[in-house]
C-alpha positions in Angstrom: -35.6 -12.1 58.9 -35.2 -9.1 56.6 -31.6 -7.9 55.9 -30.7 -4.2 56.1 -29.6 -2.5 52.9 -27.0 0.1 52.4 -28.7 3.1 50.9 -26.9 5.9 49.0 -28.4 9.4 48.8 -26.1 11.8 47.1 -23.5 13.0 49.6 -25.3 11.6 52.7 -25.8 7.9 53.2 -26.5 5.3 55.9 -23.5 3.4 57.3 -23.5 0.3 59.5 -20.5 0.0 61.8 -19.5 -3.2 63.5 -18.5 -2.7 67.1 -16.1 -4.8 69.2 -19.0 -5.8 71.5 -20.6 -7.5 68.6 -23.3 -5.0 68.1 -23.9 -2.9 64.9 -24.3 0.9 65.0 -26.3 2.8 62.4 -25.2 6.3 61.5 -25.7 8.9 58.8 -22.4 9.9 57.1 -21.8 12.8 54.7 -18.9 13.2 52.2 -17.5 16.5 51.3 -14.2 17.3 49.6 -13.1 13.7 49.9 -13.6 13.6 53.7 -16.2 11.6 55.6 -18.2 12.9 58.7 -20.7 11.3 60.9 -23.8 13.5 61.0 -26.2 11.6 63.3 -26.3 8.3 65.1 -29.5 6.2 65.3 -28.4 3.6 67.9 -27.0 0.1 67.8 -28.3 -3.5 68.2 -27.3 -7.1 67.8 -30.7 -8.0 66.3 -30.9 -8.0 62.4 -34.6 -6.9 62.6 -33.7 -3.9 64.9 -30.7 -3.0 62.7 -33.0 -3.0 59.7 -35.5 -0.7 61.5 -32.7 1.7 62.5 -31.5 1.9 58.8 -35.1 2.8 57.7 -35.2 5.6 60.3 -31.8 6.9 59.2 -32.9 6.9 55.5 -36.2 8.7 56.4 -34.2 11.3 58.3 -32.0 11.9 55.3 -35.1 12.4 53.1 -36.6 14.8 55.5 -33.3 16.6 56.1 -32.1 17.0 52.6 -34.9 15.9 50.4 -32.6 13.8 48.3 -33.3 10.7 46.2 -32.0 7.4 47.3 -30.2 4.7 45.3 -30.5 1.1 46.6 -27.1 -0.6 46.3 -28.4 -4.0 46.7 -30.6 -3.5 43.5 -27.9 -1.7 41.6 -26.2 -4.7 40.1 -29.4 -6.2 38.9 -30.4 -2.9 37.3 -27.1 -2.6 35.5 -27.5 -6.1 34.1 -31.0 -5.2 33.0 -29.9 -2.0 31.3 -27.0 -3.8 29.6 -29.3 -6.5 28.3 -31.8 -3.9 27.0 -28.9 -2.1 25.2 -27.6 -5.3 23.6 -31.1 -6.2 22.4 -31.3 -3.0 20.5 -28.0 -3.6 18.5 -29.1 -3.8 14.9 -25.8 -4.8 13.4 -22.1 -5.2 14.1 -19.8 -4.4 11.0 -16.2 -5.4 10.7 -15.7 -2.4 8.6 -12.5 -0.7 9.8 -10.7 -1.1 6.5 -13.6 0.4 4.6 -13.9 3.4 6.9 -10.2 4.1 6.6 -9.9 3.5 2.8 -13.1 5.4 2.1 -11.4 8.5 3.5 -8.2 8.0 1.5 -10.2 7.3 -1.7 -12.1 10.6 -1.2 -9.0 12.6 -0.2 -7.3 11.8 -3.5 -10.4 12.9 -5.4 -11.7 9.6 -6.7 -15.2 10.4 -5.3 -15.5 12.6 -8.4 -16.2 9.4 -10.2 -19.9 8.9 -9.5 -19.9 5.1 -9.2 -20.1 3.3 -5.9 -19.3 0.0 -7.5 -15.8 1.3 -8.5 -15.3 2.4 -4.8 -16.3 -1.0 -3.6 -14.0 -2.8 -6.0 -11.0 -0.6 -5.3 -11.4 -0.9 -1.5 -11.9 -4.6 -1.7 -8.8 -4.9 -3.9 -6.6 -3.0 -1.3 -8.0 -4.8 1.8 -8.8 -8.3 0.5 -7.8 -8.9 -3.2 -9.9 -11.7 -4.5 -11.8 -12.8 -7.6 -14.9 -10.7 -8.6 -17.1 -13.5 -7.3 -15.3 -13.7 -3.9 -15.4 -9.9 -3.7 -19.2 -10.0 -3.8 -19.2 -12.3 -0.8 -16.6 -10.2 1.0 -18.6 -7.0 0.5 -21.7 -8.6 1.9 -20.0 -10.3 4.9 -17.9 -7.4 6.1 -19.5 -4.2 4.9 -23.2 -5.3 4.5 -23.1 -4.2 0.8 -25.3 -6.1 -1.7 -23.5 -6.0 -5.0 -24.6 -8.2 -7.9 -21.9 -10.1 -9.8 -23.4 -9.4 -13.2 -23.7 -5.7 -12.2 -19.9 -5.7 -11.6 -19.2 -7.2 -15.0 -21.5 -4.8 -16.7 -19.8 -1.9 -14.8 -16.4 -3.1 -16.0 -17.6 -2.8 -19.6 -18.8 0.7 -18.8 -15.5 1.6 -17.0 -13.5 0.8 -20.1 -15.3 3.6 -22.1 -16.1 6.2 -19.5 -13.9 6.5 -16.4 -10.4 5.3 -17.2 -9.3 8.7 -18.4 -10.8 10.5 -15.5 -9.1 8.1 -13.0 -5.7 8.9 -14.4 -6.4 12.6 -14.5 -7.4 12.6 -10.8 -4.2 10.7 -10.0 -2.0 13.2 -11.9 -3.7 16.2 -10.3 -3.2 14.8 -6.9 0.4 14.0 -7.5 1.0 17.4 -8.9 -0.5 18.9 -5.8 1.9 16.9 -3.6 4.9 18.2 -5.6 3.9 21.9 -5.7 2.2 21.8 -9.1 5.0 20.0 -11.0 5.8 16.4 -11.9 9.6 16.7 -11.7 11.0 13.3 -12.2 9.0 10.7 -14.3 10.1 7.1 -14.1 9.1 4.6 -16.8 9.3 0.8 -16.9 7.3 -2.1 -18.2 6.2 -5.5 -16.9 4.2 -8.4 -18.2 0.8 -9.7 -17.0 0.0 -13.3 -17.8 -3.3 -15.2 -18.2 -4.1 -18.7 -17.2 -4.6 -19.7 -20.8 -2.7 -20.0 -24.1 -5.5 -18.4 -26.1 -4.5 -15.4 -28.1 -6.2 -12.3 -29.6 -5.3 -8.8 -30.6 -4.1 -7.9 -27.1 -3.1 -11.2 -25.6 -0.1 -13.0 -27.2 2.9 -15.0 -25.9 6.2 -13.1 -25.6 9.2 -12.6 -23.3 7.7 -13.0 -19.8 9.1 -11.3 -16.8 7.2 -13.9 -14.7 8.8 -16.9 -16.5 5.5 -17.9 -18.0 6.5 -19.1 -21.5 3.4 -21.0 -22.5 0.7 -18.5 -21.3 -0.5 -15.5 -23.3 0.2 -12.1 -21.8 0.0 -8.3 -22.1 2.7 -5.7 -21.5 2.0 -3.0 -19.0 3.8 0.3 -19.3 3.8 2.5 -16.1 4.7 6.0 -15.4 5.3 7.0 -11.8 6.6 10.2 -10.1 9.3 10.6 -7.5 8.3 8.5 -4.5 6.4 6.0 -6.7 3.1 7.8 -7.1 1.4 6.4 -10.2 0.7 8.8 -13.0 -0.5 6.8 -16.0 -0.4 3.4 -17.6 -0.9 1.7 -21.0 -1.4 -1.8 -22.2 0.4 -3.2 -25.2 0.3 -6.4 -27.2 2.1 -9.3 -25.3 4.6 -9.8 -28.1 5.5 -6.1 -28.4 9.2 -5.3 -28.0 9.2 -3.3 -24.7 11.6 -0.7 -26.2 8.9 0.5 -28.6 6.4 1.3 -25.8 8.1 4.2 -24.0 8.1 7.1 -26.5 4.4 6.7 -27.6 3.3 6.6 -23.9 5.3 9.6 -22.9 4.1 11.6 -25.9 0.5 10.6 -25.1 0.9 11.5 -21.4 2.3 14.9 -22.2 -0.5 15.7 -24.6 -3.4 14.4 -22.5 -2.4 16.3 -19.4 -1.0 19.5 -21.0 2.4 19.1 -19.5 5.2 21.4 -20.4 8.8 20.2 -20.5 9.5 20.7 -16.8 10.0 17.0 -16.1 12.8 14.5 -16.5 12.3 11.1 -18.0 14.2 8.3 -16.2 14.4 4.9 -17.8 16.5 1.7 -17.7 19.0 0.8 -20.4 16.9 -2.2 -21.3 14.4 0.2 -22.9 17.0 2.2 -24.8 18.1 2.0 -28.4 19.4 4.7 -30.7 16.0 5.4 -32.1 14.5 6.0 -28.7 17.3 8.4 -27.7 16.9 10.2 -31.0 13.1 10.6 -30.5 13.6 11.9 -26.9 16.1 14.5 -28.2 13.8 15.5 -31.1 10.8 15.9 -28.8 12.9 18.2 -26.5 12.5 15.9 -23.4 15.0 16.0 -20.6 16.2 12.5 -19.7 18.4 10.3 -17.6 19.0 6.8 -19.1 21.0 3.8 -18.3 23.9 3.5 -20.7 25.2 0.4 -22.4 28.9 1.2 -22.0 30.2 -2.0 -23.5 28.3 -1.0 -26.8 30.0 2.4 -27.0 32.4 3.2 -29.8 36.0 2.0 -29.6 37.3 5.4 -28.6 34.7 5.9 -25.8 35.3 2.4 -24.5 39.1 3.1 -24.4 38.4 6.3 -22.4 36.1 4.3 -20.0 38.7 1.6 -19.4 41.4 4.2 -18.8 39.5 5.7 -15.9 41.0 5.4 -12.4 38.9 2.9 -10.4 38.4 4.8 -7.1 35.4 3.9 -5.1 32.3 6.2 -5.7 34.2 8.2 -8.3 32.2 9.8 -11.2 33.5 10.8 -14.6 31.8 13.0 -17.2 32.2 12.6 -21.0 30.5 15.3 -23.1 29.4 14.3 -26.6 29.2 16.7 -29.6 25.3 16.6 -29.5 25.3 18.1 -26.0 24.6 14.7 -24.4 26.7 13.6 -21.4 27.9 10.1 -20.6 28.5 9.7 -16.9 30.5 6.7 -15.7 30.8 5.8 -12.0 32.8 3.1 -10.3 31.9 1.2 -7.1 34.0 -1.3 -5.2 30.8 -3.0 -4.0 29.5 -3.3 -7.6 32.9 -4.7 -8.7 32.7 -7.4 -6.1 29.2 -8.3 -7.2 30.2 -8.4 -10.9 33.1 -10.7 -10.1 31.0 -12.9 -7.9 28.2 -13.3 -10.5 30.8 -14.0 -13.3 32.6 -16.6 -11.2 29.3 -18.4 -10.5 28.4 -18.4 -14.2 31.8 -19.8 -15.2 31.4 -22.6 -12.6 28.1 -23.6 -14.2 29.8 -23.4 -17.7 32.6 -25.7 -16.6 30.2 -28.2 -15.2 27.8 -28.1 -18.2 30.6 -28.4 -20.9 33.3 -30.4 -19.1 33.2 -32.9 -22.0 34.2 -30.1 -24.5 31.2 -30.8 -26.7 27.9 -29.0 -27.1 24.5 -29.9 -28.6 22.7 -27.7 -31.1 20.0 -26.9 -28.5 22.7 -25.4 -26.3 24.2 -23.1 -28.9 23.3 -19.5 -28.0 25.0 -16.4 -26.7 22.8 -15.9 -23.7 24.2 -15.3 -20.2 27.7 -16.5 -19.6 27.7 -18.6 -22.8 29.3 -15.4 -24.3 32.6 -16.8 -22.9 32.3 -19.9 -25.2 34.1 -20.2 -28.5 32.2 -22.7 -30.8 34.2 -24.4 -33.6 32.7 -26.0 -36.7 32.5 -29.5 -35.2 30.7 -28.2 -32.1 33.6 -28.4 -29.8 33.8 -25.7 -27.1 36.4 -24.3 -24.8 36.0 -21.6 -22.2 37.9 -18.5 -23.4 40.1 -17.2 -20.6 40.9 -14.2 -22.8 37.2 -13.2 -22.9 36.9 -13.6 -19.2 39.9 -11.3 -18.7 38.3 -8.7 -21.0 35.1 -8.9 -19.0 37.0 -8.3 -15.7 38.0 -4.9 -16.9 34.4 -3.7 -16.7 33.8 -4.8 -13.1 32.4 -2.0 -11.0 31.7 0.4 -13.9 28.2 1.7 -14.6 27.1 4.3 -17.2 24.3 6.9 -17.4 23.3 9.1 -20.3 21.6 12.5 -19.7 21.0 15.8 -21.5 20.4 17.7 -18.2 22.7 20.1 -16.4 22.5 18.2 -13.2 25.8 17.3 -11.6 27.0 13.7 -12.0 26.1 12.6 -8.4 22.6 14.0 -8.8 22.1 12.2 -12.1 23.2 8.9 -10.5 21.0 9.4 -7.5 17.9 10.2 -9.7 18.5 7.2 -11.9 18.6 4.9 -8.9 15.1 6.1 -8.1 13.9 3.6 -10.7 13.4 1.2 -7.9 10.1 2.9 -7.1 8.7 1.6 -10.4 9.9 -1.9 -9.6 8.3 -1.6 -6.2 5.1 -0.4 -7.8 5.0 -3.6 -10.0 5.9 -5.8 -7.0 3.0 -4.3 -4.9 0.5 -4.3 -7.8 1.3 -7.9 -9.0 1.8 -9.3 -5.5 -0.1 -7.5 -2.7 -2.9 -6.3 -5.0 -2.8 -9.5 -7.1 -3.1 -7.8 -10.5 -2.1 -11.1 -12.1 -2.8 -13.8 -13.1 -5.8 -12.4 -15.0 -9.0 -14.3 -15.7 -10.7 -11.8 -17.9 -10.7 -12.5 -21.6 -12.2 -9.5 -23.3 -10.2 -6.3 -24.0 -12.7 -4.2 -22.1 -12.6 -6.2 -18.9 -8.8 -6.6 -19.1 -8.4 -2.8 -19.3 -11.0 -2.3 -16.6 -9.2 -4.8 -14.2 -5.9 -3.0 -14.7 -7.7 0.4 -14.1 -9.1 -0.9 -10.8 -5.6 -2.1 -9.8 -4.1 1.3 -10.8 -6.5 3.2 -8.6 -6.0 0.7 -5.8 -2.2 1.2 -6.0 -2.8 5.0 -5.8 -4.9 4.6 -2.7 -2.2 2.3 -1.2 0.5 4.9 -1.8 -1.5 7.7 -0.4 -2.2 5.7 2.8 1.5 5.0 3.0 2.2 8.8 2.8 -0.4 9.5 5.5 1.1 6.9 7.8 4.5 8.6 7.5 2.9 12.1 8.1 1.3 10.8 11.3 4.5 9.0 12.4 2.6 5.8 13.2 5.6 3.5 12.6 3.7 0.7 10.9 3.7 -0.5 7.3 0.6 -0.2 5.1 0.0 -4.0 5.5 0.2 -3.8 9.3 -2.2 -0.8 9.4 -4.7 -2.7 7.2 -4.3 -5.8 9.4 -5.2 -3.7 12.5 -8.1 -2.0 10.7 -9.6 -5.4 9.8 -10.3 -5.9 13.5 -12.0 -2.5 14.1 -15.7 -2.9 14.3 -18.7 -0.5 14.2 -21.9 -1.2 16.2 -25.3 0.1 15.0 -28.0 0.6 17.7 -31.6 1.1 17.0 -33.1 3.8 19.3 -36.3 2.3 20.7 -38.3 5.5 21.1 -37.9 7.1 17.7 -36.5 4.2 15.6 -33.4 6.1 14.5 -29.9 4.6 14.6 -26.8 5.4 16.6 -23.5 4.1 15.3 -20.1 3.9 17.1 -16.8 2.7 15.8 -14.8 1.0 18.5 -11.1 1.5 19.0 -10.3 -1.0 21.8 -6.8 -2.3 21.5 -3.4 -0.6 21.5 -3.1 -1.1 17.7 -6.5 0.3 17.2 -5.6 3.5 19.1 -2.3 3.7 17.2 -4.0 3.8 13.8 -6.9 6.0 15.0 -5.4 9.3 13.7 -5.8 7.9 10.1 -9.5 7.7 10.5 -9.6 11.5 10.6 -7.8 12.4 7.4 -9.4 15.9 7.4 -7.1 16.7 10.4 -4.0 15.5 8.6 -1.8 18.0 6.7 -0.8 17.3 3.1 
């Protein structure tokens, strides 16, 4: 026996009502303004065949009454499945390309799209989203972004990058940073680090030296980096791995100023480890403004006497003016004093343990670390000098700064402490972006690898800034993690063969980072 169907026709449709008597009534119902109303009854029956006949009459009446098209609910589910299957069969590709879509926009917003090389774009974006070897990067680009990039093409491009685009990349970075700071550089922080190679082989650039990574056997290069306030990278230079880091700063600052036509409206900030009398003299002769870490224990006897006479009040600052117009600013901190005492006590405990016999071998004879508290006699007998320990205690909590600016002491100290942005730049570049260890062995490719990492760090910092502007409340790493799960589907249109693409933001995290995918709508 045929079953009756519920038929929907716009605002009028056929309804079957089950009565208490056991029969079923067939009526036509209309819906208007959310209210239902029975329009016409077509009778009732207990027979399925008669009920089916009544439904057909009701449907025919609706067609004749309103001339409206019917939709068969019993067939609706099957049609939806059929349409869905037809849609899925036309999907041409599914790309896990959220990071690329995001980083492409950041890359372009900085201005790196002025460099007309898609390979550089691919290498930079891959370095930010999934830092790997160049070989693994080729597989990554194909698997996630459907980009076919030949490995040999990458290496040939790196040789080209060395000669053609490195200067332009730094120029774009400087111009963008100037724009962020109203056309000026302001503060300029300088520091160095070392990048090691998984080899002991040496050449003009790679040589062993003092390693900040504790790699004594491997060859290395020295990387000098200039960053602005906030840690935005400005410029970099590579030096021979055995170069004394104190000799790297002045040449790089001079070169940077000349290349980018800077005036003298910036302040150089550098750590005391890079300072010597010659560097300070060169800064003065060049007319640069500077804030430097001071080596207060190496000052003249009269200056040291003045420093030790200062009242040790927490967060107090004292200003000493030199005849050459330079200022020595000394601050005291209770917190620093406790840290100095704690570190010294730990060092002395190690000394007592190492030299409890009162004798020392020739290999142990040096003045490094807390060995400065040892007095070594002719027969290599040692004692821990309590007098030297007491002298060192006088300096607990004291820190010095040298400047030729007119900034007040508190401002000088605050600006100097901004040096952490360089340390963070090195930490992200060497860790998150995996700048080292390096596996390239020609000068061209070493320089190109560092250039790619420099651009990648600039993109990283700009993304960090945009996250803050949009108040997303996530770190760069968390945003990239969310973006890695954002997909784009590409559907081939069956009639004209064109393609329709749609990026899918499905989860709460996807929706949270979605504003970053429209950088044009973000304010600088």
